[in-house]
C-alpha positions as CSV (number, residue, x, y, z in Angstrom):
1,M,47.3,19.6,19.3
2,D,44.3,21.8,18.5
3,A,41.8,21.7,21.4
4,Y,39.0,22.7,19.0
5,I,39.6,19.7,16.7
6,V,40.1,17.3,19.6
7,T,36.8,18.4,21.2
8,L,35.0,18.0,17.9
9,R,36.5,14.6,17.4
10,I,35.5,13.5,20.9
11,L,32.0,14.8,20.3
12,H,31.8,13.2,16.9
13,I,33.1,9.8,17.9
14,L,31.3,9.4,21.2
15,G,28.1,10.8,19.8
16,G,28.4,8.5,16.8
17,V,29.1,5.4,18.9
18,F,26.1,6.1,21.0
19,W,23.9,6.9,18.0
20,V,24.9,3.9,15.8
21,G,25.0,1.5,18.8
22,S,21.5,2.7,19.9
23,A,20.1,2.3,16.4
24,L,21.5,-1.2,16.0
25,L,20.3,-2.2,19.5
26,F,16.9,-0.9,18.8
27,F,16.4,-2.4,15.3
28,F,18.0,-5.8,16.0
29,F,16.9,-6.4,19.6
30,I,14.4,-3.9,21.2
31,E,11.9,-3.6,18.4
32,P,11.6,-7.4,17.7
33,T,11.4,-8.1,21.4
34,V,8.7,-5.5,21.9
35,K,6.7,-7.0,19.0
36,A,7.2,-10.6,20.3
37,T,6.1,-9.9,23.8
38,G,2.8,-8.2,23.1
39,P,1.2,-6.0,25.8
40,S,4.2,-6.3,28.1
41,G,6.4,-5.2,25.2
42,G,4.1,-2.2,24.7
43,E,4.7,-1.3,28.3
44,V,8.4,-1.5,27.9
45,M,8.2,0.7,24.8
46,G,6.0,3.2,26.6
47,H,8.6,3.4,29.4
48,L,11.5,3.8,26.9
49,V,9.7,6.5,25.0
50,G,7.8,8.2,27.8
51,K,10.0,8.0,30.8
52,R,13.5,7.4,29.4
53,K,13.0,9.7,26.4
54,M,14.9,7.3,24.1
55,P,14.0,9.0,20.8
56,I,15.0,12.4,22.1
57,V,18.3,11.2,23.5
58,I,19.2,9.4,20.3
59,T,18.2,12.4,18.2
60,I,20.3,14.7,20.3
61,S,23.3,12.3,20.0
62,A,22.8,12.1,16.3
63,T,22.5,15.8,15.9
64,I,25.7,16.4,17.9
65,T,27.5,13.8,15.8
66,I,26.3,15.4,12.5
67,L,27.2,19.0,13.6
68,A,30.7,18.0,14.9
69,G,31.2,16.0,11.7
70,V,30.3,18.9,9.4
71,L,32.7,21.1,11.3
72,L,35.4,18.5,11.1
73,Y,34.7,18.1,7.4
74,W,34.9,21.9,6.9
75,E,38.3,22.0,8.7
76,R,39.7,18.9,7.0
77,S,38.6,20.0,3.5
78,N,39.8,23.6,3.9
79,G,36.3,25.0,3.5
80,F,34.9,22.3,1.2
81,D,37.8,22.6,-1.3
82,L,36.8,20.4,-4.2
83,D,40.4,19.3,-4.8
84,W,40.4,17.7,-1.4
85,V,36.9,16.2,-1.8
86,G,38.2,14.4,-4.9
87,T,40.9,12.6,-3.0
88,G,40.4,9.1,-1.7
89,A,40.0,10.3,1.9
90,G,37.8,13.2,0.7
91,L,35.5,10.8,-1.2
92,A,35.3,8.4,1.7
93,F,34.5,11.2,4.2
94,T,31.9,12.6,1.8
95,I,30.2,9.3,1.2
96,G,30.1,8.6,4.9
97,G,28.9,12.1,5.8
98,V,26.1,12.0,3.3
99,A,25.1,8.5,4.5
100,A,25.0,9.7,8.1
101,I,23.1,12.9,7.2
102,V,20.4,10.9,5.3
103,A,20.2,8.4,8.2
104,W,19.8,11.4,10.6
105,A,17.1,12.9,8.5
106,L,15.2,9.6,8.3
107,G,15.5,9.4,12.1
108,L,13.9,12.8,12.5
109,I,11.3,12.5,9.9
110,V,10.2,8.8,10.2
111,V,11.9,6.8,13.1
112,A,11.4,9.1,16.1
113,P,7.8,10.0,15.4
114,S,6.9,6.3,14.6
115,V,8.6,5.1,17.8
116,K,6.9,7.8,19.8
117,R,3.5,6.9,18.4
118,M,4.1,3.2,19.1
119,G,4.9,4.1,22.7
120,V,1.7,6.1,23.0
121,L,-0.4,3.3,21.5
122,G,1.4,0.7,23.7
123,G,0.6,2.8,26.8
124,A,-3.0,3.2,25.8
125,V,-3.4,-0.6,25.2
126,Q,-1.7,-1.4,28.4
127,G,-3.8,1.2,30.3
128,A,-7.0,-0.3,28.8
129,G,-5.9,-3.7,30.3
130,G,-6.8,-5.7,27.2
131,P,-5.7,-6.5,23.7
132,P,-5.5,-3.6,21.2
133,S,-8.6,-2.5,19.4
134,E,-8.8,-3.3,15.7
135,S,-7.8,0.3,14.8
136,Q,-4.9,0.3,17.3
137,A,-3.7,-3.1,16.0
138,A,-3.9,-1.8,12.4
139,E,-1.9,1.3,13.3
140,L,0.7,-0.6,15.3
141,H,1.1,-3.0,12.3
142,R,1.5,0.0,9.9
143,L,4.0,1.7,12.2
144,D,5.9,-1.6,12.6
145,A,6.1,-2.1,8.8
146,R,7.3,1.4,8.4
147,L,10.0,1.1,11.1
148,K,11.2,-2.2,9.5
149,R,11.6,-0.6,6.1
150,V,13.3,2.5,7.3
151,G,15.3,0.6,9.9
152,V,16.9,-1.6,7.2
153,L,17.8,1.5,5.2
154,D,19.0,3.4,8.3
155,T,21.1,0.4,9.4
156,V,22.8,0.2,6.0
157,L,23.5,3.9,5.9
158,L,24.9,4.0,9.4
159,I,27.1,1.0,8.8
160,L,28.3,2.6,5.5
161,A,29.1,5.8,7.4
162,V,31.0,4.0,10.1
163,L,33.0,2.0,7.6
164,T,33.9,4.9,5.4
165,M,34.9,7.1,8.4
166,A,37.0,4.2,9.7
167,V,39.0,3.8,6.5
168,A,39.0,7.3,5.0
169,R,42.4,8.3,6.4
170,Y,44.0,5.3,4.7
171,L,42.7,6.0,1.2
Protein backbone atom coordinates (compact mmCIF):
# COMPACT_ATOMS: atom_id res chain seq x y z
CA MET A 1 0.00 0.00 0.00
CA ASP A 2 1.17 3.53 -0.80
CA ALA A 3 2.53 5.19 2.37
CA TYR A 4 1.77 8.66 0.98
CA ILE A 5 -1.94 7.88 0.51
CA VAL A 6 -2.16 6.08 3.86
CA THR A 7 -0.58 9.07 5.60
CA LEU A 8 -2.93 11.49 3.86
CA ARG A 9 -5.96 9.36 4.77
CA ILE A 10 -4.89 9.17 8.42
CA LEU A 11 -4.39 12.95 8.56
CA HIS A 12 -7.66 13.56 6.74
CA ILE A 13 -9.76 11.20 8.84
CA LEU A 14 -8.27 12.02 12.25
CA GLY A 15 -8.22 15.75 11.51
CA GLY A 16 -11.80 15.59 10.25
CA VAL A 17 -13.04 13.62 13.25
CA PHE A 18 -11.46 16.16 15.60
CA TRP A 19 -12.70 19.16 13.58
CA VAL A 20 -16.29 18.00 13.12
CA GLY A 21 -16.51 16.61 16.65
CA SER A 22 -15.18 19.85 18.11
CA ALA A 23 -17.55 21.95 16.04
CA LEU A 24 -20.57 19.88 17.05
CA LEU A 25 -19.50 19.85 20.71
CA PHE A 26 -19.02 23.62 20.66
CA PHE A 27 -22.27 24.54 18.90
CA PHE A 28 -24.53 22.04 20.67
CA PHE A 29 -23.04 22.05 24.19
CA ILE A 30 -20.30 24.56 24.99
CA GLU A 31 -21.81 27.70 23.47
CA PRO A 32 -25.30 27.19 24.98
CA THR A 33 -23.76 26.33 28.37
CA VAL A 34 -21.53 29.39 28.35
CA LYS A 35 -24.54 31.52 27.51
CA ALA A 36 -26.72 29.93 30.19
CA THR A 37 -24.17 30.25 32.99
CA GLY A 38 -23.51 33.98 32.65
CA PRO A 39 -20.27 35.32 34.14
CA SER A 40 -18.93 31.88 35.06
CA GLY A 41 -19.56 30.80 31.46
CA GLY A 42 -17.54 33.78 30.29
CA GLU A 43 -14.71 32.61 32.53
CA VAL A 44 -14.85 29.15 30.96
CA MET A 45 -14.88 30.63 27.44
CA GLY A 46 -11.96 32.87 28.37
CA HIS A 47 -10.02 29.81 29.49
CA LEU A 48 -10.91 27.78 26.38
CA VAL A 49 -9.89 30.61 24.09
CA GLY A 50 -7.02 32.20 26.02
CA LYS A 51 -5.34 29.28 27.75
CA ARG A 52 -6.40 26.22 25.74
CA LYS A 53 -6.28 28.06 22.37
CA MET A 54 -9.42 26.22 21.20
CA PRO A 55 -10.02 28.29 18.02
CA ILE A 56 -6.40 27.88 16.96
CA VAL A 57 -6.35 24.11 17.56
CA ILE A 58 -9.63 23.60 15.68
CA THR A 59 -8.41 25.81 12.82
CA ILE A 60 -5.18 23.83 12.53
CA SER A 61 -7.11 20.55 12.55
CA ALA A 62 -9.54 21.84 9.91
CA THR A 63 -6.68 23.12 7.74
CA ILE A 64 -4.85 19.78 7.90
CA THR A 65 -8.12 18.03 7.01
CA ILE A 66 -8.70 20.30 4.01
CA LEU A 67 -5.11 20.08 2.73
CA ALA A 68 -5.01 16.29 3.04
CA GLY A 69 -8.45 16.09 1.42
CA VAL A 70 -7.41 18.21 -1.55
CA LEU A 71 -4.32 16.04 -2.07
CA LEU A 72 -6.41 12.86 -1.80
CA TYR A 73 -8.94 14.30 -4.24
CA TRP A 74 -6.11 15.18 -6.65
CA GLU A 75 -4.78 11.64 -6.48
CA ARG A 76 -8.16 9.93 -6.74
CA SER A 77 -9.32 12.14 -9.63
CA ASN A 78 -6.06 11.79 -11.57
CA GLY A 79 -5.41 15.51 -11.40
CA PHE A 80 -9.01 16.75 -11.36
CA ASP A 81 -10.03 14.68 -14.40
CA LEU A 82 -13.59 15.80 -15.23
CA ASP A 83 -14.57 12.29 -16.37
CA TRP A 84 -13.92 11.05 -12.82
CA VAL A 85 -15.60 14.08 -11.24
CA GLY A 86 -18.78 13.16 -13.15
CA THR A 87 -18.98 9.69 -11.61
CA GLY A 88 -21.13 8.98 -8.55
CA ALA A 89 -18.08 8.82 -6.30
CA GLY A 90 -16.57 11.88 -7.93
CA LEU A 91 -19.74 13.92 -7.43
CA ALA A 92 -20.05 12.82 -3.80
CA PHE A 93 -16.40 13.63 -3.03
CA THR A 94 -16.80 16.98 -4.83
CA ILE A 95 -19.96 17.93 -2.91
CA GLY A 96 -18.39 16.87 0.38
CA GLY A 97 -15.14 18.65 -0.38
CA VAL A 98 -16.86 21.89 -1.34
CA ALA A 99 -19.06 21.72 1.78
CA ALA A 100 -16.00 21.21 3.98
CA ILE A 101 -14.06 24.02 2.31
CA VAL A 102 -16.98 26.44 2.76
CA ALA A 103 -17.29 25.40 6.43
CA TRP A 104 -13.54 25.86 6.87
CA ALA A 105 -13.69 29.34 5.30
CA LEU A 106 -16.62 30.32 7.53
CA GLY A 107 -14.63 29.07 10.51
CA LEU A 108 -11.67 31.26 9.58
CA ILE A 109 -13.65 34.34 8.64
CA VAL A 110 -16.51 34.29 11.17
CA VAL A 111 -16.38 31.61 13.86
CA ALA A 112 -12.81 31.83 15.17
CA PRO A 113 -12.73 35.65 15.40
CA SER A 114 -16.19 35.72 17.04
CA VAL A 115 -15.25 33.07 19.61
CA LYS A 116 -11.99 34.86 20.32
CA ARG A 117 -13.79 38.18 20.81
CA MET A 118 -16.37 36.55 23.09
CA GLY A 119 -13.53 35.11 25.15
CA VAL A 120 -11.88 38.50 25.48
CA LEU A 121 -15.17 40.14 26.45
CA GLY A 122 -15.94 37.35 28.92
CA GLY A 123 -12.53 37.80 30.50
CA ALA A 124 -13.03 41.55 30.77
CA VAL A 125 -16.45 41.10 32.37
CA GLN A 126 -15.10 38.50 34.77
CA GLY A 127 -12.10 40.72 35.59
CA ALA A 128 -14.39 43.66 36.37
CA GLY A 129 -16.24 41.47 38.86
CA GLY A 130 -19.72 42.51 37.86
CA PRO A 131 -22.27 42.23 35.11
CA PRO A 132 -21.29 43.30 31.60
CA SER A 133 -21.68 46.94 30.70
CA GLU A 134 -24.44 47.87 28.29
CA SER A 135 -22.01 47.99 25.37
CA GLN A 136 -20.38 44.68 26.36
CA ALA A 137 -23.78 43.01 26.68
CA ALA A 138 -24.83 44.35 23.26
CA GLU A 139 -21.63 43.09 21.63
CA LEU A 140 -21.92 39.69 23.32
CA HIS A 141 -25.52 39.43 22.07
CA ARG A 142 -24.47 40.39 18.52
CA LEU A 143 -21.62 37.86 18.54
CA ASP A 144 -23.91 35.18 19.95
CA ALA A 145 -26.48 35.77 17.21
CA ARG A 146 -23.76 35.66 14.56
CA LEU A 147 -22.34 32.41 15.94
CA LYS A 148 -25.81 30.85 16.02
CA ARG A 149 -26.47 31.70 12.36
CA VAL A 150 -23.09 30.56 11.13
CA GLY A 151 -23.08 27.61 13.52
CA VAL A 152 -26.23 26.21 11.97
CA LEU A 153 -24.80 26.60 8.46
CA ASP A 154 -21.41 25.17 9.49
CA THR A 155 -23.09 22.21 11.19
CA VAL A 156 -25.15 21.42 8.09
CA LEU A 157 -22.10 21.74 5.84
CA LEU A 158 -19.90 19.56 8.05
CA ILE A 159 -22.57 16.86 8.37
CA LEU A 160 -23.03 16.96 4.58
CA ALA A 161 -19.27 16.60 4.13
CA VAL A 162 -19.08 13.64 6.52
CA LEU A 163 -22.06 11.88 4.94
CA THR A 164 -20.87 12.32 1.36
CA MET A 165 -17.34 11.20 2.24
CA ALA A 166 -18.74 8.15 4.03
CA VAL A 167 -20.84 6.96 1.09
CA ALA A 168 -18.84 8.21 -1.92
CA ARG A 169 -17.00 4.93 -2.50
CA TYR A 170 -20.30 3.09 -2.87
CA LEU A 171 -21.87 5.36 -5.50
